[in-house]
Phi, psi and omega in degrees: 000317180300317182296322179297315181299314180299320180296318182293315184294316184287340179273342182300317184302326181290345182252342185236135178268094187261188187298324180297314181293320179296318178298317177299318181292320179293319175298315179297324173294326177296312184292321178289341184307311178294330177290320179289324176297327177296317181293319177296315179301321179301336180267011176279189182262117177270009178059035175086356184292326182298318178300319180293322176296316184294330181276344185241280198264337186300317176300328174290324173301315186290311184297319180293325180294315180297316178296320180294318175300314185294319181291310181295323180298312182300307181296321178298318182292319175305307180297312188285320179286320182300313184295314179298321177293310182302316182292325186279320190260343188237152179248125181206155180300136179088005181298310179307318180292311181296334180303314178269332181293330183291347174274346187303317179304338177292346178280349184255117172302144184304323186291330176292315180297326177300320177294314182294323180286333174295318178288325187290321189251003179286177185300324179266005182284174183294326183288310180293324178298319180292323178291322177292327179287326182284325187250005178070019177292143183246325184236159177303328183287347183283347183204165178246138176219135184294142178283121183287325183273078180204179181297315176300325178293318180301319180297313180303306188289323184285320174301321184297329179259346181260346181299337179301333175305314183281321181303311188294309182291324182292318180300320176293320180295319178298322179291327177285344177293126182300139183296335180299326179295318179290328177295320179296319176301321179294318179298324180267011174061037178254154176293127177295326182284311184280333186266332187236297189304297182301314180300318183280341177266359184304313178302319181294322181292324181294317176297313177295326176293324182294320178295320177304309187294325176297320177295321179299307179304323185277349186293134173243312187301320185288309185294329182287323181287323182271358179061039173266114188279094174259178179296322183295313181289329178296322176304314180298316181290317177294318182295303189269322183285318179258000178052048180228089182293330178296315175298319176300319181294326183290321168298323179299317183293325176294321179291339175302337183294315178298318184292315180296324176295318179291325175294318175299321179296317181295313181296325179292320180293320181295323181294336179277347183282094179233141177233132182261003178285167180256021179140208184287139182297141181294328179253116181285140180294123183262133180290147181279136174284139182234155172284182188295316180299320178291324176296321177295320178299315180299318183293324181290321180297324181279330183284331184300300181298326178292323178292317182288322187266348183222307189298310182295312179293323177288326174300318179293316178300317181294323175306310180291318176297324181269339182267352176234143181297136179247004184291333181289327183257358188297320179297316179293323176296318179299318177299315183292321178299315182296318180295319180294314181295322178295312186292308178302318182293318179298314179297320177302312181297313177304314184293317180297315182296319179294315179300317181303310178304312180299315184293320178296314183292318181290330188273315192251341188236330185267165179264199182298317184295316176299321181290322178292322178299316178299322179288321177296328176289350177264013185276347186300332178303332184274355182262130180300149187298322180296320174300312183294326180300322181294310184299320179297319182294317179294319179294317176298327180292321179292319178296318183289323177294321177294320182293319184296317178295325181293317183266357176074025182228109181298340178269357181288131180225154176248319189245313183292150173080010182205198180281348181306318184297321180292315177304315180297318182293317179297327181290317181289322183288314193249008179298326181302324179295309183293318180298318180294319178293319178291319178300319173301318181291318182289333178288344176276349179282144175303142186294335183262012186290317178294321178298318179297324176297321182287324173304321180287004175093007180273144177288175187290317180298313178298317178300320179294316185292320187265337189246296192285308186299319174302325181285339181265001185302319179295318178293324177296318181293314178298314175304312182296319179293319179296318176300314183305313183291316183295322176291324175301326183268351188291127178254304188299315180298313184294319180300320187273327192247356185292150176292165179301141175056040174235127183235141165252172177303321181296309181290322176303312179299315185298315183299324179276322183294323177293342177261021175064029178248067185292334178298319180287327185278348188298316183296309177296325176300317177293329176294318181297322178293322178294320178295325183288350177290340182297309178295330178297319180297316177297317182296316180299321177292325178293316180299324180289324173294321179292326181277000000 
């Protein structure tokens, strides 16, 4: 009888559309609204500007985007795979420290490292000044020095902060590789890296690379500061510079090709991740002992990306913060911190609440259609902020016009003119973060836990309140923290959609850095870096559990 009851109750959600499912469907349609609005806007009339763009600047946008993706991809793979292999396979002094230090560059947004490297490597910076003092050079024509504000400079700074995506997944893949396979390679005198480690980790590397390239396509702050004309910067210029949102939407639609390709690449890589073992290997993989030269080489491999991605930029920021009086700007910075925390906190709470409802509805109440719709609603994270801002603005206009007609007041608004449009944009952009954290948590729960509570006579709401939600508290907290930090660092959406006279730490830093006032921008930039350490700590804990 119990089995019959469980079968009946677990089957009901797939056949009946209850209140939970209806709420989930309505929320998903709201989240997907800006994405659909972007597509609809792209088919509007750009007054001939689209043909002009295709004939002039669009090819340059595409070529620069592809070159940037290629350069950042190659360098990120080099940094990420080499450090993951060294950490996994070799024993050397400082290994335990490097394990988590190598994740620190992920705490720094790419646009902040771009600001610091410009100061560090420019003509009046410490490196060129030292070279002139050493060799007696007097003028810029006396020597050649690479220009940091260029495509090559963008490749360097972005790869230095994005390689942890690849390092993290590759390190897990190396640790999950059975020790017996490495032993077989040794017996047959084959390279453990080329014959075993790299081939088996290739799907994980590909998945991490896809994430890196999506970040490259989405980046605005770095390419704008370095004047590298990519598709993302082109959208910004056409929208605000040429005042043509339709043409900007058309470029966004064109950029969708890159996003869809990268999403397909990631899904393909994840589908190739198969393990035939039955759990953790009985024989743990033992790291190889090295002589002094080998140990120094391992330390150098780990130290280089850490130096480029964290030590130098943080050192530059600390130099400005400690070397300049901050009392004049302290009041404004405190106000900006308060506004940032209020907006990021409100958005994080909203995202976690929505994600919790969607995950619970998809898991316990909805059918296949509801589950697929909730997954589709999590696609906003893959869309660059400049593209998404167009869709949110168009969608907010439709919602506000509908609301004004409903209440009979043409001045009535719900989203435009206040923080509502920013909260909507953050929800669409970062809902995937909260949804992923909650879905990961609920998948760790036993399948029959809800059914067992129902057998004891408790209702669905009571079972959620007393059984499921307490067990998801950690996942909710982790998802909320990740969303909070991501929103603090978010630049293009906040810059394009913020209310008048509203600043976050990201926009405050951007406004001064673009005017070459890095001394003023250093303190808020350092605060963003400190906040970014939260997901780094969470990632390190996850890696330790995986290892």
